[in-house]
Biopython code that builds the backbone (N, CA, C, O; Angstrom):
import numpy as np
from Bio.PDB.StructureBuilder import StructureBuilder

atoms = [
    (1, "MET", "N", (113.686, 118.875, 129.850)),
    (1, "MET", "CA", (113.680, 118.198, 128.594)),
    (1, "MET", "C", (113.846, 116.799, 128.664)),
    (1, "MET", "O", (113.367, 116.063, 127.800)),
    (2, "GLY", "N", (114.605, 116.302, 129.803)),
    (2, "GLY", "CA", (114.846, 114.886, 129.940)),
    (2, "GLY", "C", (113.508, 114.075, 130.051)),
    (2, "GLY", "O", (113.372, 112.961, 129.546)),
    (3, "TYR", "N", (112.517, 114.742, 130.768)),
    (3, "TYR", "CA", (111.232, 114.019, 130.991)),
    (3, "TYR", "C", (110.475, 113.883, 129.587)),
    (3, "TYR", "O", (109.740, 112.923, 129.358)),
    (4, "PHE", "N", (110.682, 114.815, 128.745)),
    (4, "PHE", "CA", (109.981, 114.800, 127.344)),
    (4, "PHE", "C", (110.524, 113.549, 126.638)),
    (4, "PHE", "O", (109.742, 112.726, 126.163)),
    (5, "TRP", "N", (111.829, 113.400, 126.564)),
    (5, "TRP", "CA", (112.388, 112.310, 125.836)),
    (5, "TRP", "C", (112.126, 110.962, 126.377)),
    (5, "TRP", "O", (112.056, 109.966, 125.657)),
    (6, "THR", "N", (111.978, 110.949, 127.688)),
    (6, "THR", "CA", (111.575, 109.737, 128.469)),
    (6, "THR", "C", (110.171, 109.358, 128.085)),
    (6, "THR", "O", (109.908, 108.187, 127.814)),
    (7, "LEU", "N", (109.234, 110.331, 128.049)),
    (7, "LEU", "CA", (107.904, 110.130, 127.610)),
    (7, "LEU", "C", (107.806, 109.700, 126.174)),
    (7, "LEU", "O", (107.031, 108.819, 125.803)),
    (8, "ILE", "N", (108.608, 110.343, 125.393)),
    (8, "ILE", "CA", (108.580, 109.832, 123.937)),
    (8, "ILE", "C", (109.087, 108.432, 123.729)),
    (8, "ILE", "O", (108.623, 107.712, 122.845)),
    (9, "GLY", "N", (110.035, 108.051, 124.541)),
    (9, "GLY", "CA", (110.601, 106.763, 124.517)),
    (9, "GLY", "C", (109.568, 105.665, 124.919)),
    (9, "GLY", "O", (109.499, 104.600, 124.306)),
    (10, "HIS", "N", (108.760, 105.980, 125.991)),
    (10, "HIS", "CA", (107.747, 105.075, 126.518)),
    (10, "HIS", "C", (106.663, 105.017, 125.539)),
    (10, "HIS", "O", (106.156, 103.928, 125.270)),
    (11, "LEU", "N", (106.250, 106.133, 124.965)),
    (11, "LEU", "CA", (105.214, 106.102, 123.886)),
    (11, "LEU", "C", (105.650, 105.306, 122.667)),
    (11, "LEU", "O", (104.845, 104.582, 122.082)),
    (12, "HIS", "N", (106.803, 105.419, 122.311)),
    (12, "HIS", "CA", (107.293, 104.506, 121.224)),
    (12, "HIS", "C", (107.293, 103.041, 121.484)),
    (12, "HIS", "O", (107.011, 102.214, 120.616)),
    (13, "THR", "N", (107.627, 102.741, 122.734)),
    (13, "THR", "CA", (107.538, 101.370, 123.212)),
    (13, "THR", "C", (106.165, 100.777, 123.255)),
    (13, "THR", "O", (105.980, 99.578, 123.043)),
    (14, "ILE", "N", (105.186, 101.634, 123.535)),
    (14, "ILE", "CA", (103.759, 101.204, 123.679)),
    (14, "ILE", "C", (103.128, 101.242, 122.329)),
    (14, "ILE", "O", (102.214, 100.455, 122.079)),
    (15, "ALA", "N", (103.550, 102.102, 121.437)),
    (15, "ALA", "CA", (102.953, 102.151, 120.083)),
    (15, "ALA", "C", (103.029, 100.928, 119.301)),
    (15, "ALA", "O", (102.057, 100.596, 118.623)),
    (16, "GLY", "N", (104.126, 100.199, 119.327)),
    (16, "GLY", "CA", (104.213, 98.946, 118.593)),
    (16, "GLY", "C", (103.144, 97.898, 118.953)),
    (16, "GLY", "O", (102.355, 97.499, 118.096)),
    (17, "PRO", "N", (103.120, 97.481, 120.144)),
    (17, "PRO", "CA", (102.072, 96.488, 120.499)),
    (17, "PRO", "C", (100.676, 96.957, 120.405)),
    (17, "PRO", "O", (99.781, 96.145, 120.171)),
    (18, "VAL", "N", (100.427, 98.215, 120.572)),
    (18, "VAL", "CA", (99.080, 98.738, 120.474)),
    (18, "VAL", "C", (98.660, 98.669, 118.881)),
    (18, "VAL", "O", (97.627, 98.145, 118.466)),
    (19, "THR", "N", (99.543, 99.225, 118.175)),
    (19, "THR", "CA", (99.368, 99.260, 116.696)),
    (19, "THR", "C", (99.298, 97.857, 115.983)),
    (19, "THR", "O", (98.439, 97.546, 115.158)),
    (20, "MET", "N", (100.302, 97.076, 116.413)),
    (20, "MET", "CA", (100.465, 95.739, 115.720)),
    (20, "MET", "C", (99.490, 94.656, 116.270)),
    (20, "MET", "O", (99.080, 93.771, 115.520)),
    (21, "LEU", "N", (99.117, 94.724, 117.586)),
    (21, "LEU", "CA", (98.457, 93.634, 118.173)),
    (21, "LEU", "C", (97.036, 94.139, 118.837)),
    (21, "LEU", "O", (95.981, 93.633, 118.456)),
    (22, "LEU", "N", (97.058, 95.011, 119.702)),
    (22, "LEU", "CA", (95.839, 95.324, 120.420)),
    (22, "LEU", "C", (94.572, 95.819, 119.512)),
    (22, "LEU", "O", (93.444, 95.328, 119.530)),
    (23, "TYR", "N", (95.013, 96.867, 118.746)),
    (23, "TYR", "CA", (93.953, 97.381, 117.840)),
    (23, "TYR", "C", (93.496, 96.337, 116.856)),
    (23, "TYR", "O", (92.286, 96.183, 116.689)),
    (24, "PRO", "N", (94.421, 95.561, 116.147)),
    (24, "PRO", "CA", (93.896, 94.682, 115.161)),
    (24, "PRO", "C", (93.096, 93.479, 115.895)),
    (24, "PRO", "O", (92.159, 92.954, 115.293)),
    (25, "LEU", "N", (93.445, 93.057, 117.139)),
    (25, "LEU", "CA", (92.711, 92.131, 117.862)),
    (25, "LEU", "C", (91.351, 92.588, 118.091)),
    (25, "LEU", "O", (90.404, 91.822, 117.911)),
    (26, "TYR", "N", (91.191, 93.810, 118.483)),
    (26, "TYR", "CA", (89.850, 94.421, 118.775)),
    (26, "TYR", "C", (89.054, 94.525, 117.501)),
    (26, "TYR", "O", (87.903, 94.090, 117.465)),
    (27, "ALA", "N", (89.630, 95.092, 116.442)),
    (27, "ALA", "CA", (88.950, 95.210, 115.139)),
    (27, "ALA", "C", (88.640, 93.907, 114.511)),
    (27, "ALA", "O", (87.641, 93.870, 113.793)),
    (28, "SER", "N", (89.350, 92.819, 114.671)),
    (28, "SER", "CA", (89.097, 91.516, 114.191)),
    (28, "SER", "C", (87.785, 90.942, 114.838)),
    (28, "SER", "O", (86.889, 90.402, 114.189)),
    (29, "VAL", "N", (87.783, 91.114, 116.106)),
    (29, "VAL", "CA", (86.546, 90.698, 116.937)),
    (29, "VAL", "C", (85.371, 91.369, 116.406)),
    (29, "VAL", "O", (84.371, 90.724, 116.089)),
    (30, "VAL", "N", (85.448, 92.748, 116.284)),
    (30, "VAL", "CA", (84.295, 93.558, 115.773)),
    (30, "VAL", "C", (83.943, 93.087, 114.352)),
    (30, "VAL", "O", (82.768, 93.014, 113.994)),
    (31, "ALA", "N", (84.961, 92.769, 113.552)),
    (31, "ALA", "CA", (84.687, 92.322, 112.159)),
    (31, "ALA", "C", (83.927, 90.964, 112.154)),
    (31, "ALA", "O", (83.042, 90.771, 111.320)),
    (32, "ILE", "N", (84.215, 90.150, 112.948)),
    (32, "ILE", "CA", (83.587, 88.829, 113.081)),
    (32, "ILE", "C", (82.061, 89.036, 113.391)),
    (32, "ILE", "O", (81.222, 88.280, 112.901)),
    (33, "GLU", "N", (81.732, 90.055, 114.197)),
    (33, "GLU", "CA", (80.374, 90.223, 114.603)),
    (33, "GLU", "C", (79.548, 91.047, 113.588)),
    (33, "GLU", "O", (78.343, 91.204, 113.784)),
    (34, "THR", "N", (80.140, 91.555, 112.552)),
    (34, "THR", "CA", (79.402, 92.254, 111.523)),
    (34, "THR", "C", (79.180, 91.313, 110.379)),
    (34, "THR", "O", (79.859, 90.293, 110.258)),
    (35, "SER", "N", (78.203, 91.659, 109.511)),
    (35, "SER", "CA", (77.818, 90.885, 108.271)),
    (35, "SER", "C", (78.695, 91.315, 107.111)),
    (35, "SER", "O", (78.696, 90.618, 106.096)),
    (36, "ASP", "N", (79.460, 92.435, 107.182)),
    (36, "ASP", "CA", (80.143, 92.989, 106.133)),
    (36, "ASP", "C", (81.414, 92.139, 105.810)),
    (36, "ASP", "O", (82.172, 91.808, 106.722)),
    (37, "LYS", "N", (81.638, 91.800, 104.556)),
    (37, "LYS", "CA", (82.725, 90.865, 104.177)),
    (37, "LYS", "C", (84.031, 91.703, 104.017)),
    (37, "LYS", "O", (85.134, 91.169, 104.139)),
    (38, "LEU", "N", (83.879, 93.024, 103.742)),
    (38, "LEU", "CA", (85.185, 93.824, 103.491)),
    (38, "LEU", "C", (86.067, 93.793, 104.782)),
    (38, "LEU", "O", (87.263, 93.503, 104.786)),
    (39, "ASP", "N", (85.372, 94.108, 105.804)),
    (39, "ASP", "CA", (86.185, 94.118, 107.084)),
    (39, "ASP", "C", (86.840, 92.739, 107.470)),
    (39, "ASP", "O", (87.969, 92.658, 107.954)),
    (40, "ASP", "N", (86.067, 91.719, 107.221)),
    (40, "ASP", "CA", (86.643, 90.335, 107.397)),
    (40, "ASP", "C", (87.992, 90.160, 106.495)),
    (40, "ASP", "O", (89.031, 89.656, 106.919)),
    (41, "GLU", "N", (87.798, 90.652, 105.208)),
    (41, "GLU", "CA", (88.967, 90.441, 104.371)),
    (41, "GLU", "C", (90.180, 91.262, 104.865)),
    (41, "GLU", "O", (91.320, 90.798, 104.863)),
    (42, "GLN", "N", (89.888, 92.451, 105.269)),
    (42, "GLN", "CA", (90.902, 93.333, 105.688)),
    (42, "GLN", "C", (91.649, 92.745, 106.898)),
    (42, "GLN", "O", (92.879, 92.787, 106.899)),
    (43, "TRP", "N", (91.013, 92.230, 107.873)),
    (43, "TRP", "CA", (91.575, 91.698, 109.100)),
    (43, "TRP", "C", (92.274, 90.290, 108.844)),
    (43, "TRP", "O", (93.314, 89.999, 109.436)),
    (44, "LEU", "N", (91.693, 89.470, 107.982)),
    (44, "LEU", "CA", (92.337, 88.087, 107.704)),
    (44, "LEU", "C", (93.595, 88.430, 106.898)),
    (44, "LEU", "O", (94.662, 87.867, 107.144)),
    (45, "ALA", "N", (93.476, 89.320, 105.971)),
    (45, "ALA", "CA", (94.747, 89.728, 105.246)),
    (45, "ALA", "C", (95.794, 90.245, 106.170)),
    (45, "ALA", "O", (96.944, 89.815, 106.090)),
    (46, "TYR", "N", (95.443, 91.168, 107.064)),
    (46, "TYR", "CA", (96.351, 91.751, 108.081)),
    (46, "TYR", "C", (97.065, 90.643, 108.807)),
    (46, "TYR", "O", (98.296, 90.648, 108.831)),
    (47, "TRP", "N", (96.379, 89.700, 109.396)),
    (47, "TRP", "CA", (97.012, 88.569, 110.123)),
    (47, "TRP", "C", (97.874, 87.725, 109.278)),
    (47, "TRP", "O", (98.864, 87.198, 109.784)),
    (48, "ILE", "N", (97.588, 87.552, 108.044)),
    (48, "ILE", "CA", (98.387, 86.804, 107.171)),
    (48, "ILE", "C", (99.700, 87.506, 106.998)),
    (48, "ILE", "O", (100.764, 86.917, 107.189)),
    (49, "PHE", "N", (99.622, 88.853, 106.611)),
    (49, "PHE", "CA", (100.853, 89.670, 106.402)),
    (49, "PHE", "C", (101.641, 89.873, 107.616)),
    (49, "PHE", "O", (102.871, 89.876, 107.558)),
    (50, "TYR", "N", (100.996, 90.047, 108.732)),
    (50, "TYR", "CA", (101.724, 90.308, 110.028)),
    (50, "TYR", "C", (102.481, 88.946, 110.378)),
    (50, "TYR", "O", (103.653, 88.981, 110.755)),
    (51, "SER", "N", (101.850, 87.863, 110.258)),
    (51, "SER", "CA", (102.509, 86.537, 110.497)),
    (51, "SER", "C", (103.691, 86.442, 109.534)),
    (51, "SER", "O", (104.781, 86.099, 109.991)),
    (52, "PHE", "N", (103.559, 86.713, 108.269)),
    (52, "PHE", "CA", (104.650, 86.537, 107.300)),
    (52, "PHE", "C", (105.830, 87.567, 107.698)),
    (52, "PHE", "O", (106.999, 87.190, 107.612)),
    (53, "LEU", "N", (105.534, 88.783, 108.105)),
    (53, "LEU", "CA", (106.468, 89.798, 108.528)),
    (53, "LEU", "C", (107.203, 89.300, 109.767)),
    (53, "LEU", "O", (108.423, 89.457, 109.826)),
    (54, "THR", "N", (106.552, 88.720, 110.739)),
    (54, "THR", "CA", (107.163, 88.184, 111.937)),
    (54, "THR", "C", (108.005, 87.023, 111.560)),
    (54, "THR", "O", (109.126, 86.963, 112.063)),
    (55, "LEU", "N", (107.619, 86.092, 110.742)),
    (55, "LEU", "CA", (108.469, 84.912, 110.315)),
    (55, "LEU", "C", (109.674, 85.527, 109.604)),
    (55, "LEU", "O", (110.797, 85.117, 109.901)),
    (56, "MET", "N", (109.523, 86.441, 108.725)),
    (56, "MET", "CA", (110.738, 87.006, 107.976)),
    (56, "MET", "C", (111.570, 87.624, 109.030)),
    (56, "MET", "O", (112.780, 87.423, 108.921)),
    (57, "GLU", "N", (111.162, 88.340, 110.031)),
    (57, "GLU", "CA", (112.008, 88.903, 111.134)),
    (57, "GLU", "C", (112.773, 87.952, 111.774)),
    (57, "GLU", "O", (113.965, 88.147, 112.012)),
    (58, "MET", "N", (112.105, 86.791, 112.116)),
    (58, "MET", "CA", (112.846, 85.792, 112.831)),
    (58, "MET", "C", (113.968, 85.217, 112.082)),
    (58, "MET", "O", (115.029, 84.963, 112.652)),
    (59, "VAL", "N", (113.773, 84.986, 110.751)),
    (59, "VAL", "CA", (114.783, 84.441, 109.819)),
    (59, "VAL", "C", (115.939, 85.442, 109.579)),
    (59, "VAL", "O", (117.119, 85.098, 109.507)),
    (60, "LEU", "N", (115.508, 86.667, 109.466)),
    (60, "LEU", "CA", (116.511, 87.740, 109.178)),
    (60, "LEU", "C", (116.933, 88.555, 110.308)),
    (60, "LEU", "O", (117.372, 89.692, 110.137)),
    (61, "GLN", "N", (116.813, 88.000, 111.492)),
    (61, "GLN", "CA", (117.054, 88.729, 112.728)),
    (61, "GLN", "C", (118.490, 89.320, 112.785)),
    (61, "GLN", "O", (118.666, 90.471, 113.186)),
    (62, "HIS", "N", (119.530, 88.514, 112.376)),
    (62, "HIS", "CA", (120.965, 88.989, 112.493)),
    (62, "HIS", "C", (121.186, 90.139, 111.527)),
    (62, "HIS", "O", (122.006, 91.006, 111.832)),
    (63, "VAL", "N", (120.509, 90.213, 110.373)),
    (63, "VAL", "CA", (120.691, 91.193, 109.394)),
    (63, "VAL", "C", (119.874, 92.479, 109.902)),
    (63, "VAL", "O", (120.384, 93.596, 109.805)),
    (64, "LEU", "N", (118.691, 92.308, 110.403)),
    (64, "LEU", "CA", (117.917, 93.392, 110.754)),
    (64, "LEU", "C", (118.434, 94.156, 112.090)),
    (64, "LEU", "O", (118.021, 95.283, 112.363)),
    (65, "GLU", "N", (119.341, 93.482, 112.881)),
    (65, "GLU", "CA", (119.932, 94.104, 113.956)),
    (65, "GLU", "C", (120.963, 95.184, 113.523)),
    (65, "GLU", "O", (121.366, 96.016, 114.335)),
    (66, "TRP", "N", (121.358, 95.160, 112.314)),
    (66, "TRP", "CA", (122.340, 96.112, 111.722)),
    (66, "TRP", "C", (121.605, 97.315, 111.189)),
    (66, "TRP", "O", (122.264, 98.307, 110.879)),
    (67, "ILE", "N", (120.321, 97.308, 111.061)),
    (67, "ILE", "CA", (119.535, 98.391, 110.486)),
    (67, "ILE", "C", (118.841, 99.137, 111.743)),
    (67, "ILE", "O", (117.896, 98.654, 112.366)),
    (68, "PRO", "N", (119.407, 100.307, 112.008)),
    (68, "PRO", "CA", (118.864, 101.013, 113.324)),
    (68, "PRO", "C", (117.398, 101.455, 113.163)),
    (68, "PRO", "O", (116.692, 101.559, 114.166)),
    (69, "ILE", "N", (116.936, 101.709, 111.980)),
    (69, "ILE", "CA", (115.576, 102.296, 111.960)),
    (69, "ILE", "C", (114.568, 101.200, 111.566)),
    (69, "ILE", "O", (113.438, 101.531, 111.207)),
    (70, "TRP", "N", (114.932, 99.922, 111.621)),
    (70, "TRP", "CA", (114.102, 98.814, 111.258)),
    (70, "TRP", "C", (112.684, 98.836, 112.041)),
    (70, "TRP", "O", (111.619, 98.665, 111.449)),
    (71, "TYR", "N", (112.776, 99.045, 113.332)),
    (71, "TYR", "CA", (111.510, 98.991, 114.107)),
    (71, "TYR", "C", (110.613, 100.181, 113.721)),
    (71, "TYR", "O", (109.390, 100.047, 113.746)),
    (72, "ASP", "N", (111.192, 101.344, 113.363)),
    (72, "ASP", "CA", (110.330, 102.497, 112.935)),
    (72, "ASP", "C", (109.764, 102.281, 111.632)),
    (72, "ASP", "O", (108.619, 102.678, 111.413)),
    (73, "VAL", "N", (110.529, 101.614, 110.614)),
    (73, "VAL", "CA", (109.990, 101.300, 109.410)),
    (73, "VAL", "C", (108.899, 100.258, 109.449)),
    (73, "VAL", "O", (107.911, 100.335, 108.720)),
    (74, "LYS", "N", (109.098, 99.281, 110.313)),
    (74, "LYS", "CA", (108.135, 98.198, 110.524)),
    (74, "LYS", "C", (106.829, 98.859, 111.069)),
    (74, "LYS", "O", (105.725, 98.607, 110.586)),
    (75, "LEU", "N", (107.029, 99.720, 112.106)),
    (75, "LEU", "CA", (105.862, 100.295, 112.731)),
    (75, "LEU", "C", (104.955, 101.198, 111.716)),
    (75, "LEU", "O", (103.724, 101.199, 111.729)),
    (76, "ILE", "N", (105.733, 101.926, 110.880)),
    (76, "ILE", "CA", (105.022, 102.734, 109.818)),
    (76, "ILE", "C", (104.287, 101.804, 108.856)),
    (76, "ILE", "O", (103.151, 102.072, 108.467)),
    (77, "PHE", "N", (104.911, 100.766, 108.496)),
    (77, "PHE", "CA", (104.422, 99.836, 107.511)),
    (77, "PHE", "C", (103.119, 99.230, 108.067)),
    (77, "PHE", "O", (102.056, 99.268, 107.447)),
    (78, "VAL", "N", (103.283, 98.649, 109.323)),
    (78, "VAL", "CA", (102.098, 98.011, 109.935)),
    (78, "VAL", "C", (100.938, 99.013, 110.262)),
    (78, "VAL", "O", (99.756, 98.668, 110.287)),
    (79, "ALA", "N", (101.359, 100.221, 110.497)),
    (79, "ALA", "CA", (100.309, 101.128, 110.734)),
    (79, "ALA", "C", (99.525, 101.477, 109.446)),
    (79, "ALA", "O", (98.331, 101.774, 109.490)),
    (80, "TRP", "N", (100.252, 101.429, 108.273)),
    (80, "TRP", "CA", (99.672, 101.493, 106.932)),
    (80, "TRP", "C", (98.738, 100.304, 106.725)),
    (80, "TRP", "O", (97.658, 100.459, 106.156)),
    (81, "LEU", "N", (99.137, 99.135, 107.173)),
    (81, "LEU", "CA", (98.371, 97.900, 106.890)),
    (81, "LEU", "C", (97.058, 98.003, 107.829)),
    (81, "LEU", "O", (95.992, 97.513, 107.457)),
    (82, "VAL", "N", (97.183, 98.607, 108.957)),
    (82, "VAL", "CA", (96.107, 98.561, 110.022)),
    (82, "VAL", "C", (95.103, 99.586, 109.960)),
    (82, "VAL", "O", (93.924, 99.272, 110.124)),
    (83, "PHE", "N", (95.462, 100.865, 109.724)),
    (83, "PHE", "CA", (94.525, 102.001, 109.824)),
    (83, "PHE", "C", (93.400, 101.958, 108.782)),
    (83, "PHE", "O", (93.635, 101.782, 107.586)),
    (84, "PRO", "N", (92.248, 102.115, 109.253)),
    (84, "PRO", "CA", (90.998, 101.853, 108.294)),
    (84, "PRO", "C", (91.075, 102.966, 107.080)),
    (84, "PRO", "O", (90.591, 102.723, 105.974)),
    (85, "GLN", "N", (91.680, 104.116, 107.368)),
    (85, "GLN", "CA", (91.789, 105.133, 106.374)),
    (85, "GLN", "C", (92.546, 104.595, 105.060)),
    (85, "GLN", "O", (92.245, 104.975, 103.929)),
    (86, "PHE", "N", (93.537, 103.691, 105.333)),
    (86, "PHE", "CA", (94.302, 103.119, 104.211)),
    (86, "PHE", "C", (94.074, 101.800, 103.822)),
    (86, "PHE", "O", (94.335, 101.469, 102.665)),
    (87, "ARG", "N", (93.563, 100.892, 104.730)),
    (87, "ARG", "CA", (93.213, 99.558, 104.464)),
    (87, "ARG", "C", (94.317, 98.880, 103.677)),
    (87, "ARG", "O", (94.077, 98.207, 102.675)),
    (88, "GLY", "N", (95.510, 99.076, 104.152)),
    (88, "GLY", "CA", (96.682, 98.522, 103.472)),
    (88, "GLY", "C", (96.776, 97.085, 103.222)),
    (88, "GLY", "O", (97.211, 96.664, 102.150)),
    (89, "ALA", "N", (96.359, 96.255, 104.237)),
    (89, "ALA", "CA", (96.294, 94.865, 104.058)),
    (89, "ALA", "C", (95.352, 94.336, 102.972)),
    (89, "ALA", "O", (95.675, 93.422, 102.214)),
    (90, "ALA", "N", (94.169, 94.962, 102.939)),
    (90, "ALA", "CA", (93.249, 94.573, 101.847)),
    (90, "ALA", "C", (93.799, 95.007, 100.482)),
    (90, "ALA", "O", (93.636, 94.301, 99.487)),
    (91, "PHE", "N", (94.480, 96.228, 100.446)),
    (91, "PHE", "CA", (95.004, 96.685, 99.211)),
    (91, "PHE", "C", (96.112, 95.742, 98.728)),
    (91, "PHE", "O", (96.105, 95.399, 97.546)),
    (92, "ILE", "N", (97.057, 95.303, 99.557)),
    (92, "ILE", "CA", (97.986, 94.326, 99.070)),
    (92, "ILE", "C", (97.383, 93.038, 98.626)),
    (92, "ILE", "O", (97.786, 92.449, 97.623)),
    (93, "TYR", "N", (96.409, 92.602, 99.386)),
    (93, "TYR", "CA", (95.723, 91.289, 98.996)),
    (93, "TYR", "C", (95.121, 91.437, 97.697)),
    (93, "TYR", "O", (95.331, 90.590, 96.828)),
    (94, "ASP", "N", (94.309, 92.554, 97.465)),
    (94, "ASP", "CA", (93.610, 92.698, 96.190)),
    (94, "ASP", "C", (94.537, 92.913, 95.076)),
    (94, "ASP", "O", (94.312, 92.351, 94.005)),
    (95, "LYS", "N", (95.657, 93.747, 95.239)),
    (95, "LYS", "CA", (96.524, 94.066, 94.139)),
    (95, "LYS", "C", (97.481, 92.963, 93.862)),
    (95, "LYS", "O", (97.786, 92.870, 92.673)),
    (96, "PHE", "N", (98.030, 92.103, 94.669)),
    (96, "PHE", "CA", (99.061, 91.208, 94.509)),
    (96, "PHE", "C", (98.645, 89.816, 94.569)),
    (96, "PHE", "O", (99.037, 89.007, 93.727)),
    (97, "VAL", "N", (97.813, 89.476, 95.595)),
    (97, "VAL", "CA", (97.461, 88.046, 95.740)),
    (97, "VAL", "C", (96.273, 87.672, 94.892)),
    (97, "VAL", "O", (96.317, 86.700, 94.137)),
    (98, "ARG", "N", (95.234, 88.423, 95.012)),
    (98, "ARG", "CA", (93.995, 88.112, 94.209)),
    (98, "ARG", "C", (94.220, 88.237, 92.771)),
    (98, "ARG", "O", (93.754, 87.385, 92.015)),
    (99, "GLU", "N", (94.916, 89.258, 92.317)),
    (99, "GLU", "CA", (95.278, 89.415, 90.784)),
    (99, "GLU", "C", (96.033, 88.156, 90.323)),
    (99, "GLU", "O", (95.742, 87.597, 89.265)),
    (100, "ASN", "N", (97.015, 87.719, 91.147)),
    (100, "ASN", "CA", (97.850, 86.581, 90.636)),
    (100, "ASN", "C", (97.088, 85.251, 90.656)),
    (100, "ASN", "O", (97.351, 84.388, 89.819)),
    (101, "ASN", "N", (96.129, 85.064, 91.614)),
    (101, "ASN", "CA", (95.307, 83.865, 91.611)),
    (101, "ASN", "C", (94.356, 83.902, 90.321)),
    (101, "ASN", "O", (94.058, 82.843, 89.769)),
    (102, "GLN", "N", (93.929, 85.013, 89.892)),
    (102, "GLN", "CA", (92.950, 85.157, 88.799)),
    (102, "GLN", "C", (93.621, 84.744, 87.486)),
    (102, "GLN", "O", (92.957, 84.267, 86.565)),
    (103, "GLU", "N", (95.034, 84.945, 87.405)),
    (103, "GLU", "CA", (95.674, 84.573, 86.084)),
    (103, "GLU", "C", (95.943, 83.212, 86.006)),
    (103, "GLU", "O", (96.284, 82.812, 84.893)),
    (104, "ILE", "N", (95.872, 82.344, 86.971)),
    (104, "ILE", "CA", (96.166, 80.941, 86.932)),
    (104, "ILE", "C", (95.067, 80.186, 86.275)),
    (104, "ILE", "O", (95.146, 78.964, 86.151)),
]
sb = StructureBuilder()
sb.init_structure("model")
sb.init_model(0)
sb.init_chain("A")
sb.init_seg("    ")
for serial, (resi, resn, name, xyz) in enumerate(atoms, 1):
    if name == "N":
        sb.init_residue(resn, " ", resi, " ")
    sb.init_atom(name, np.array(xyz, "f"), 0.0, 1.0, " ", f" {name:<3s}", serial, name[0])
structure = sb.get_structure()
């Protein structure tokens, strides 16, 4: 049973960089090569939100250290932003950023 938890721990460690960096980097390069504007919007919005999240993490580092499930919550949120089934980054951009810009 110890091997199982070790494997789960290693998968958890790898899941973050793969979900937050490797797949988005790959998908961004693919999006640049296509003529479809929707995938460009998704990945540009993703990098904006990911940069903002990283900046907020750096500012709030001492507070977030006290939240034991922060990394898991962040991983789930970033997965929602990334996965093409959800297109979370484009959703947030359309719902909150684009709507607010049209009111001005």
